C-alpha positions as CSV (number, residue, x, y, z in Angstrom):
1,M,-1.6,-14.7,-3.8
2,D,-3.2,-11.4,-2.8
3,V,-4.1,-12.6,0.7
4,D,-1.6,-13.7,3.3
5,L,-2.9,-14.4,6.8
6,H,0.3,-15.7,8.5
7,C,3.6,-13.8,8.7
8,H,6.1,-12.5,11.3
9,S,8.2,-9.5,12.0
10,T,11.0,-8.4,14.4
11,A,8.2,-7.9,17.0
12,S,8.7,-11.7,17.5
13,D,10.9,-14.0,15.6
14,G,11.0,-12.5,12.1
15,A,13.9,-10.8,10.4
16,L,12.1,-7.6,9.0
17,A,10.5,-4.8,10.9
18,P,6.7,-4.6,10.7
19,A,6.7,-1.8,8.1
20,E,9.3,-3.7,6.0
21,V,7.1,-6.8,6.1
22,V,4.1,-4.8,4.8
23,A,6.2,-3.1,2.1
24,R,7.6,-6.5,0.9
25,A,4.1,-8.0,0.9
26,H,2.7,-5.1,-1.1
27,A,5.6,-5.4,-3.6
28,R,4.7,-9.1,-4.1
29,G,1.1,-8.4,-4.8
30,V,-0.5,-9.0,-1.4
31,R,-3.4,-6.7,-0.7
32,V,-4.9,-8.2,2.4
33,L,-2.3,-9.0,5.1
34,A,-2.4,-10.2,8.7
35,L,0.7,-9.7,10.8
36,T,0.7,-12.6,13.2
37,D,3.6,-12.2,15.5
38,H,4.0,-14.7,18.3
39,D,2.3,-13.7,21.6
40,T,2.6,-9.9,21.0
41,L,0.6,-7.0,19.5
42,E,3.7,-4.9,19.4
43,G,4.1,-4.6,15.7
44,L,0.5,-3.9,14.7
45,D,0.6,0.0,15.0
46,E,3.7,0.2,12.8
47,A,2.2,-2.3,10.3
48,Q,-1.1,-0.5,10.2
49,A,0.5,2.8,9.4
50,A,2.6,1.3,6.6
51,A,-0.4,-0.5,5.1
52,Q,-2.5,2.6,5.1
53,A,0.3,4.5,3.2
54,L,0.2,1.7,0.6
55,D,-3.6,1.4,0.4
56,M,-3.4,-2.1,1.7
57,R,-5.8,-3.8,4.1
58,L,-4.1,-4.8,7.4
59,I,-5.9,-7.2,9.7
60,N,-5.1,-7.4,13.4
61,G,-3.4,-10.7,13.9
62,I,-1.6,-12.7,16.5
63,E,-0.2,-16.3,16.9
64,L,-0.7,-17.4,20.5
65,S,1.3,-20.2,22.1
66,C,-0.5,-22.8,24.2
67,T,-0.3,-26.4,25.3
68,W,-2.4,-29.4,24.4
69,G,-1.6,-33.1,24.9
70,G,1.8,-32.3,26.2
71,A,2.8,-30.4,23.1
72,T,3.1,-26.7,22.2
73,I,0.3,-25.6,19.9
74,H,-0.3,-22.3,18.1
75,V,-3.6,-20.6,17.4
76,L,-4.1,-17.7,15.1
77,G,-6.4,-14.8,16.1
78,Y,-7.7,-12.3,13.5
79,A,-9.7,-9.1,13.3
80,F,-9.9,-8.7,17.1
81,A,-10.1,-5.6,19.3
82,A,-6.5,-4.9,20.1
83,D,-7.4,-3.1,23.3
84,A,-9.5,-6.0,24.7
85,P,-8.6,-6.4,28.4
86,A,-8.4,-10.2,28.2
87,L,-5.9,-10.1,25.3
88,L,-3.8,-7.4,26.9
89,K,-3.6,-9.4,30.1
90,A,-2.7,-12.6,28.2
91,T,0.0,-11.0,26.1
92,A,1.6,-9.4,29.1
93,E,1.7,-12.8,30.8
94,L,3.1,-14.4,27.7
95,H,5.8,-11.6,27.4
96,D,7.0,-12.6,30.9
97,S,6.7,-16.3,30.1
98,R,8.8,-15.9,27.0
99,W,11.7,-14.4,28.9
100,L,11.6,-17.2,31.4
101,R,11.5,-19.7,28.5
102,A,14.4,-18.1,26.8
103,E,16.5,-18.2,29.9
104,E,15.6,-21.8,30.4
105,I,16.5,-22.7,26.8
106,G,19.9,-21.0,27.3
107,A,20.5,-22.9,30.5
108,R,19.6,-26.2,28.9
109,L,21.9,-25.6,26.0
110,A,24.7,-24.5,28.3
111,A,24.3,-27.8,30.3
112,K,24.9,-29.6,27.0
113,G,28.2,-27.9,26.3
114,M,26.9,-24.8,24.4
115,P,27.6,-21.9,26.8
116,G,26.5,-18.3,26.1
117,A,23.4,-19.3,24.2
118,F,21.0,-16.9,25.9
119,D,23.3,-13.9,25.4
120,G,24.2,-15.1,21.9
121,A,20.5,-15.4,20.9
122,R,19.8,-12.0,22.4
123,A,22.6,-10.5,20.3
124,V,21.2,-12.0,17.1
125,Q,17.8,-10.6,18.0
126,Q,19.2,-7.1,18.7
127,E,21.0,-7.1,15.3
128,L,17.6,-7.4,13.7
129,G,16.1,-4.6,15.8
130,D,15.4,-4.9,19.5
131,S,11.7,-5.3,20.1
132,G,12.0,-5.7,23.9
133,N,10.6,-9.2,23.6
134,A,12.5,-12.3,24.5
135,P,14.7,-14.1,22.0
136,A,12.9,-17.0,20.3
137,R,14.1,-20.3,19.0
138,P,15.1,-19.0,15.5
139,H,17.5,-16.6,17.3
140,F,18.9,-19.5,19.3
141,A,19.3,-21.5,16.1
142,E,21.3,-18.7,14.5
143,F,23.5,-18.5,17.5
144,L,24.2,-22.2,17.3
145,V,25.2,-21.9,13.7
146,R,27.5,-19.0,14.4
147,A,29.1,-20.8,17.3
148,G,29.8,-23.8,15.2
149,H,27.6,-26.2,17.1
150,V,25.5,-27.0,14.0
151,R,25.8,-26.6,10.3
152,D,22.6,-24.7,9.7
153,R,19.4,-23.6,11.3
154,A,17.6,-26.7,10.1
155,E,20.1,-28.9,12.0
156,A,19.7,-26.7,15.1
157,F,15.9,-27.4,15.1
158,R,16.4,-31.0,14.2
159,K,18.9,-31.7,17.0
160,W,18.1,-29.1,19.7
161,L,15.2,-26.8,19.3
162,G,12.4,-28.6,17.4
163,A,9.3,-30.2,18.9
164,G,10.2,-32.6,21.7
165,K,13.8,-31.5,21.7
166,L,15.8,-30.0,24.5
167,G,14.9,-26.4,23.6
168,D,11.1,-27.1,23.2
169,V,10.2,-25.5,26.5
170,K,6.4,-25.3,27.0
171,Q,5.5,-25.2,30.6
172,H,5.1,-21.5,30.5
173,W,2.1,-21.5,28.1
174,P,-1.6,-21.4,28.8
175,T,-3.8,-24.3,27.7
176,L,-5.5,-24.5,24.3
177,A,-8.9,-23.8,25.8
178,E,-7.5,-20.8,27.7
179,A,-5.9,-19.4,24.5
180,V,-9.1,-19.8,22.5
181,A,-11.1,-18.2,25.3
182,T,-8.8,-15.2,25.4
183,L,-9.2,-14.7,21.6
184,R,-13.0,-15.1,21.8
185,E,-13.2,-12.4,24.5
186,A,-11.3,-10.1,22.2
187,G,-13.9,-10.7,19.4
188,A,-11.4,-12.6,17.2
189,W,-11.8,-15.1,14.5
190,I,-9.7,-18.1,15.5
191,S,-7.8,-20.6,13.4
192,L,-5.6,-23.6,14.4
193,A,-2.1,-23.0,13.0
194,H,-0.1,-25.5,10.9
195,A,-1.8,-28.6,12.3
196,W,0.5,-30.9,10.3
197,H,3.7,-29.4,12.0
198,Y,2.9,-31.2,15.2
199,D,4.4,-34.7,15.5
200,F,1.0,-36.4,16.0
201,T,-0.7,-39.6,14.8
202,R,-3.7,-39.1,12.6
203,S,-6.0,-39.9,15.5
204,K,-4.3,-37.5,17.8
205,R,-4.4,-34.7,15.2
206,R,-8.1,-35.3,14.8
207,K,-8.6,-35.2,18.6
208,L,-6.7,-31.9,18.7
209,I,-9.0,-30.4,16.1
210,A,-12.1,-31.7,17.9
211,D,-10.9,-30.1,21.2
212,F,-10.1,-26.9,19.3
213,V,-13.7,-26.8,17.9
214,A,-15.2,-27.6,21.3
215,A,-13.2,-24.7,22.8
216,G,-14.7,-22.3,20.3
217,G,-12.2,-22.4,17.4
218,Q,-13.7,-21.6,14.0
219,A,-11.1,-22.3,11.3
220,L,-8.2,-24.5,10.3
221,E,-5.0,-23.4,8.6
222,V,-5.2,-25.8,5.7
223,V,-2.2,-24.2,3.8
224,N,1.0,-23.1,5.4
225,G,3.5,-22.0,2.8
226,M,4.7,-24.6,0.4
227,Q,3.9,-27.6,2.6
228,P,3.4,-30.9,0.7
229,A,0.2,-31.1,-1.3
230,E,-0.8,-34.4,0.4
231,Q,-0.8,-32.6,3.8
232,V,-3.0,-29.9,2.3
233,G,-5.4,-32.6,1.1
234,S,-5.5,-34.3,4.5
235,L,-6.2,-31.1,6.3
236,A,-8.9,-30.2,3.8
237,I,-10.6,-33.4,4.6
238,L,-10.6,-32.5,8.3
239,A,-11.9,-29.0,7.6
240,R,-14.8,-30.5,5.7
241,E,-15.5,-33.1,8.4
242,F,-15.6,-30.5,11.2
243,G,-17.4,-27.8,9.1
244,L,-14.5,-25.4,9.6
245,L,-13.6,-22.2,7.7
246,V,-10.1,-22.3,6.4
247,T,-7.0,-20.0,6.4
248,A,-3.8,-19.9,4.4
249,G,-0.6,-18.0,4.6
250,S,3.1,-18.0,3.9
251,D,4.3,-18.2,7.6
252,F,7.0,-15.8,6.4
253,H,9.9,-15.1,8.7
254,A,12.8,-13.9,6.6
255,P,13.8,-13.3,3.0
256,G,15.4,-16.4,1.5
257,D,13.9,-18.6,4.2
258,W,11.6,-21.5,3.6
259,S,8.6,-19.3,2.6
260,E,8.0,-15.9,1.0
261,L,5.1,-13.4,1.5
262,G,2.1,-14.3,-0.6
263,M,3.5,-17.7,-1.6
264,Y,1.6,-20.8,-0.6
265,R,-0.2,-23.7,-2.2
266,P,-3.8,-22.9,-3.4
267,L,-6.7,-23.7,-1.2
268,P,-9.1,-26.4,-2.5
269,D,-12.0,-24.7,-4.3
270,D,-14.8,-26.1,-2.2
271,L,-13.5,-24.7,1.1
272,L,-14.7,-21.3,2.5
273,P,-11.8,-19.0,3.4
274,L,-12.1,-17.2,6.7
275,W,-11.2,-13.9,5.1
276,T,-14.6,-13.8,3.4
277,R,-16.1,-13.4,6.9
278,F,-14.0,-10.5,8.1
279,D,-16.7,-7.9,7.3
280,H,-19.4,-9.9,9.1
281,G,-20.3,-10.6,12.7
282,H,-18.7,-9.3,15.9
283,S,-15.1,-9.0,14.8
284,R,-13.3,-5.8,14.0
285,L,-10.7,-5.0,11.3
286,A,-7.7,-2.9,11.5
287,A,-9.0,-1.2,8.4
288,C,-6.8,0.8,6.2
């Protein structure tokens, strides 16, 4: 695919520096890319410079953490003003919250007989390139593998770090409505990320999307990497029902991981991709 609206770098929980993500995306045929690191704008300047050198289009992106219905939810913001006061304030608060969260994850794991998790996760993060942000759950997962507590990262998430598990610390996040409001104030286009990843019933997932729309959300991420085709179909039905634009992306984190830049299932033909709207309306591009 030549468009990828969901990927991560070492600015949050990815394995490659922002410029490396851009170069890898370009080499794989991507020509429109959004870097959507978790709760930070830190990698955008580096990514923009790299994209300009390659004659790629780099769209300002972010993936904000928030809470809804007792669960951690992610919303994607695109083509916003990176200097918007509301967004700068929110990311500064989230930066502090992520450090508190990481410390709490470390303490919880230590209480279960896995000492040194915080320092270990921080060491993993620094090996990749220290962004100054807190270690995230993938860094903790790698520590647990190295320390012999689990066989692989998948087991780490399944037993300790995934949704509803010990390491799923969410009390430090804003609400869904607050996150959407922050992005709207920054002039962003807003998409609900990977709605099938949340362990919800069909009715609860539909309620989430209804509340997202009521808060001002505009799009649904119908395709996230190589998720099962039946999930894409179900999300497409919801996008049609609510009249939403749609987004798609690899959700790339690392080479050899579950996804790769520019690789995801195709969108159904009748749905309108959000990226067709980036040149219209109030939002701004990080144009290259």
